[in-house]
N, C-alpha and C positions, 0 to 999 in steps of 0.2 A: 336221716337221711334217705335222699331220693332212692326209691329201691324200684320203681316204674319209668320208664321216659313217653310221659304223654304229647299226644300230637298238637300241639299248636297254632291255636289259628291264624290264618293270615292277617299279618298288620297290615295297615293301612298309612303305607308310607309313599312317596310317589317318588323317592332318591335314595341311594344307601352308595357307601364306599365300602361295603365288607369287606374284603380281603386285599387289600393294596396297600401294604407298607411305607410308609415314605408322605401320603398323600395329606394336605391339610385342607382342600376344600371337596366340597361333594360336586358331584357331575350332575347336576339336574337331564332325567329326561334316561337315561342310561340303558332304564331297569323297565323304559317305555315294550321294547319287541317282547318282553316275556310279560310284561302287567295286561295286556291288549289279548292274550291269546283265549282261546275258548278254554273250558279244562279237556277239554277231549285232544286240543293241538299241543298245551303245556304238558300232560302225559306225556304222549308222542314223543316230543322234543328231549325231554327229561330222559327216557328209555334210553335215545340213539345219543343224548350226554354219558348218560352213566357206561351206557357199552365202552364209549372213547375211553372214559376215565378207566375204567378197569383194566383195560388193553395199554394206556401209554403208562398211568399212574402208578396202579396195583401193580403191574406184571413188572415195571420197574424196579419201583423200590422192592420186591419181592425179590428178583435175583441177585438187587443191592445184598438184599440182607445174606442171602445164601451165600455171595461173599465175603461178607461180614464173616460170619462165623466161619466159612474155611479157614477165613485169618487171622482165627482167635477171635472173635469179637463176641458182644453182648453180654455170656460168662469167656466167652473166648478162649476157654480152656480145650475144647475137641482136639485141636490141631496140637495142641503142646502137650494135652495127655497123650494123644498119638504119637507124640512124638518121643513120648517118656519111656511109651513102649519099645521103640525102634533103636533106644540108649543115648537121650540127652544128656540123662545123669551121666552115664559114663563117661561120655565126652566132653562133657565139662566139668567133669570131677566135682557133682555136684552129691548132696547129701539131700534126703528128703526133705528136711528141714528147709534148705537153700530151695528147692522147687517150689515148695508151698510160699515162701516167699516172692519168687518171682509170678506164680498168679496174681497173690494179693496185691502186686506192686500195679498192676496194669488196672485192679479196680479202684486203686486210688486215686490214679489219674481220671481214670470214669468217674467215679464220685463227682470230682472234683468241678469237672464241664461241664456236665449236662445242664446245670441251669443256666449257667451263663450263655451255650451254646443256642439254647432254646430261645431266649431273650433276641440273641442276635439276628436267628433264623427268621422271625416274626417283624422283620425289619429291612433283611435282603430277600434274595430272590433263590430261593428253593434252587431252582436248575442249574444256578453256580456254584451256589454254598455246598450243598452237599456232592455231588461229583470230585468239586474242587478237596476237600478232607477228606475224599475214600483214596483219590490217586496217594496223596500224602501217608495214612496209613496201610494201602499196596506196600508203597517204598520198603517204609519201615519195615513191614512183617518179612519181605523179600532178605531185609539185612539180616535177618535174625537167624537166617540161613549161614552169615557168614562170622559170628561172634565165636569165640575162643574162650569166652569163661563167664566165670556168672555175672560177673560187674557189667556187664556186657550187655549181658541177658535182659537184666535187671532195671537198665536204662532204656532199652529199647521198650520193656515192656510198660514202664508206666508211660513213653510217650503216645507207647500204640492206643494203650487207653483215654490217653487226652485227649488226642483226636477223634477216635471211632466215637465218646462222647456225643458226638454231633447227630450217630445216625438214628438210632431207634428212638428215640425220644421224637428227633426230628421228625421221624416219618410220620410216626401217630398224629403228633399234631396236621403236617399236610395233607394225608388223610380226613380228620377230622374239620380242615377248611373248605373240606369240598364235598364230602357226603351227610345225609342224615343222621339224626341221634341212631335211627332206627336201621340203619345203614351200615352203620359205624363197628358194631362189635364183630361180625363175620369177617367183615374186608381185616379188621386188627387183625383176627384170628390167622387170615390167610398169608398176612405178612410176617408173622410170631410162627408160620408152618416154613419160611425160608429158615431160622435156626435149626428147626426141627431136622428137613431137608437137607442141611447144611452139615448138621451131624453125622448123619447118617452114611452122606457122601462123603464127609470127613474119615469116616472108620476105611468106607470102602477104596479111596484115594490114599489112604495111609497104607493098607494093606498092597496095590498094586506097586506104590514106589519101594516099600520097604520087601516085597519080593522078586521088584526089576531092579530099579535101579542102586540099592545098596553099592558103593563102591565105585559106581562110575563117576568116572574123572577125579578118581579119587576124594571122592566124596561122600560123606557118610548119608543113610537114609534120610533120617532126620534133619539135615539142611536140606535137600531136594525137596522134603515136602512145604516148608517154610518159603523155597523160593519160585516153585512154578506156583503156587497159590497165591503169591503176592503180587505175580508178574499177572500173572489173569488178571489179579482184581484193578491194576493200574487199567487195563484194555477194556476194560467192562465200565471204568467209569469215564474214559474217555467217548464212551457210546451214549453213555445217562447226560451227558451235557445236553445232546440233542434232542434227549426222547422224556424226558422230566417236566412238570407243570412249572409254574408260578404258584400265584394265585389267581380264583376266579376271574377277577376283573383285570390281570396283565397278563395272560398268558398267549403269546402270540399265536397258537396254530389253533385258537378259536376265535370261528367267528362271532362281530356285536352278538347276532342273537343267543348263539350259545353260549356265550360270556352273561347277559342278561338272564337268560334259564338258571343258568349256572348259582348267580350272585341270588335271586328271588327266591330261590326252592330252600337255600338255607335262610333269609328271613322271616319266609313262612315257617319253617319248624324252627327257629329259638324263637319267634315272638318278637324278635326285637332286632335292631341293626347292630351289628359291631360298632364300637364305639371307638372308631378309628384316630379321632381329633383326640385321646388321650395321651396325655405323658405318660411311656411306658409303665413308672412307678405304680401310676395309681391302679390295673389291673395287678399289677406284681404284689402290691398291699393287699388289694383285696380277697388274693391266693392263699394265702397268709393271715390273714382275720378269718378266712372260713375253718371254723372247728372239721368239717368235715377231710380237707384236707390232711388232717395228721390220723384220721381213722384210716384212709385207704394208705396211708403212708406204711401204720404199724402193720395193715392188710397183708399188702405187700411183700411186708420185708421176712415174712411168715410164710410168705408162697415160697420167696425165693430162698431162704434158708433148706425148705423142704427140697427144692432144686438143684442145690449144691452139690449133689450127687453126679449131676452134669458134667462141672470140672473134671473130675478122674474116673469119668464111664466106663474108659477103655482099661485103665488101670483095676476101676474094680472088676470088673468081668475077666481081665487077667486071673485075679485068685483064684477062680474056679479051675483054673489048672491046663486053659490051653495053650497052641501055642498063640508065638505071636501076630499071626494073617487071621486066624480062625478067632482071636479073640478081638480082631479091629472087623469081622467081617459081622461077630455076634452084637457089635454096638449096634446093627443097622434095624431090626426088626421092634424096639425097643421105639425109638424114634418116629419109626413110619407109625405106630398104634398110636402113639402120642400127638403125629400132625393130624389124624384122624379125629380121634376125639376133642383133640383144642380147635378146631375148626365146626364140627358137629355143636359142642358147646355153647358156642359162640352163636352159631348159629339159631339154637336152640332160645339163649337170651335174649337174641333179636324179636322173635319168633313173639315169643310169650311177657319181654319186655319185662323179665325178671332176672336182676343180674348176681343180686345176694346167693338166692340157691345155685346157681351157678358157679357159685365162686367158693360154695362150701364143700361140696360132693366130691370134686376131683381131690381135694386136700386129705377126705375121708380115705380114699382110695388109696393115695400116700401114705397116707399113715401104716394100711392096712400091709404093705408092703417093707416097709422099714420094720413093723411086728415079726414077719415072715421072715423077713431076711438075718434078724436075730433070733431067730428061735431055732434054725436048722441046720443044716452041714449038710443035706442033700443038694448036689448038684444043679438038680431040675427046677428044682423048689426054689431055690435060690436064685437064680435066673428069671422064676417067673414073678420073682418078689422083686428081682430090679425090673422089670417091665412095667412092674404096677407103681414103682417109684417115679418113672421117667414120665408115665401116661398122665399119674395124678399130679405132678406137681407142675405140668409143662400145660395142662388142662384148663388150671384158671389164671395161668398169666394176661394173658393178653383180656379176661373178663372185667380183669379189675384195672387195666389202663384203660380199656375203653369206658367203663364206670367212670372214673374221674372224671374223663371228659365228656361225657353226656352229662353229669351233675354238674362242673363246672365249667359251662360250654360259652358266656361273654362275659367281658370283653376280651377279645383275641389275646393280650398278652397273660391275661388270668390262665387261660385255657393252656398257654405253651408253657407257663410257670409252674403249673400246677401237674403235667403229666411229667416234666422234665424231674420234677423232686419227687415226687412219688417213685419212680423210677430209679432216680439216685439214692433213696433213701434205702431202695431194698435193697439194692445192688454194697450197701455198705455190710450185708450180707455174706457178699461173696470174699471182704477180705479178712476175716475171721474165719469161717469157713473151708478157707485155702485147707487149712491145719487138723481136718475133723481127719482127713485119711490119710494119716503118714503109715510109710512102711514096714 
C-alpha cells in the first residue's frame, strides 16, 4: 500500500477532458493558456485559483456539513441524542432499544445509497445535485419534529439516511476533483471539522432550545430542535445552488484561463489524464479489483467503531450527573479539541507525506480514553476520558478517506467508487454500535 504521495512529473499531453462528465470528445487546445505560462506565471495563477476554491468550494461544503450534522447527518446522532436528553423517548413512549433502532435505521439507508450516489455525482453537476438533496434532507429533518410515534420516527430516519448519503462522500470526491494530492488531506480535515463544529453547536443549540422554547406553542423542546435546524438547512441549500462549483472544465464562474490552470495542475499531479471516455463500469471494476480498497475499508470500520461514542455523546455525558443544560454544554469542549486535532493531524500528514502513522496514533489515544473510562468512577477522570475518545476517534477519520483517494486517484469513477465504498463500509459499524449504550 502506498504510504507516501510522490510528486508526479508533468505529462506531455496537448489536450484533456479531465473532470467534465458526459463529454465524449476531447477538446484540443483548451489547456493551452496554462501550458504556455512560465513557471512563475503558473504558480501565481495557481495560488489565485486555490484562494478562490478555498472560499467558494471549501467554505461552502464546510457550512453544508455543519448543517448536515445539525440535521443529524454523518453519524447524525448529535441532535437526536440531544433530543433524547430533552425528552424524545418519553414523548414518543420509546424504550432504549427502540431508540437505538431509530439510530440504526438512519445508517441502513446511509450505507445503501452512498456508492450509487457517488456514481451519479460523477456524471451530474455537483452545483445542482448536492443542494437538491440538501433541501430534501432539511425538509425530512423538520418533519421529525411533527412525528408522534416510533413508527413515524423510524420511517423518517431511514429516508434521512438514504438522502443524506449523497453528501459526505460526494463532498470528499468533489474536493479531490479540484485539489492535488498534497493539498487533499488538510482540506478533507477542514471539511470533517464541520461535523465536529456541528456536534459542538448541536449541544449549544440544544441547550438554548431546551432552556428557552420548551412548551412554546405547545411543542416540546426536542421538536423545536428538529424544526429549527431542518428549516435552516433548506435556507442554506438554496444559497448553495449559486456558490458550489461543478468540475474544472465546466464551472461557469471560472474564466477559460482559470479552468485551464485547474485542469492542467491535476494532470501534472496525477501523471495522467482522467479517462473520461471510458464507461463508468470500467472505473467501478478497477476499484473493486484493487486489494487496497478492502484494507482501507477495514481500517475505516475500526475507526468508526471507536467513534461510535459520538452517536450518544450527550447521553453518555449525562451519566456524570449534571443537569440537562449543563450536559449539553459539556459536549462542546471535546468536539472543539477534536476539530483542532483533526486539522493538525491532516496538515502533518500532507506535509510529511505519510498517512499510515497519522491514521494510527489517534486511535491509540482513543483506546487510552476507553481504558480510563472503564477503570474509574471519578467524574473528572471520566470526562477527560470522553475528551480522549472524541479527539482520538475523530483525529484519524479524514486521514484515511483522503489516503484512499490519494492512492486510488484515477480514473475518476474509481476514485468516486472507492471513497464511497470505504465510507459506507465504515458506517456499517454505526448500525450495530447503536446498541452499545443502552440505558
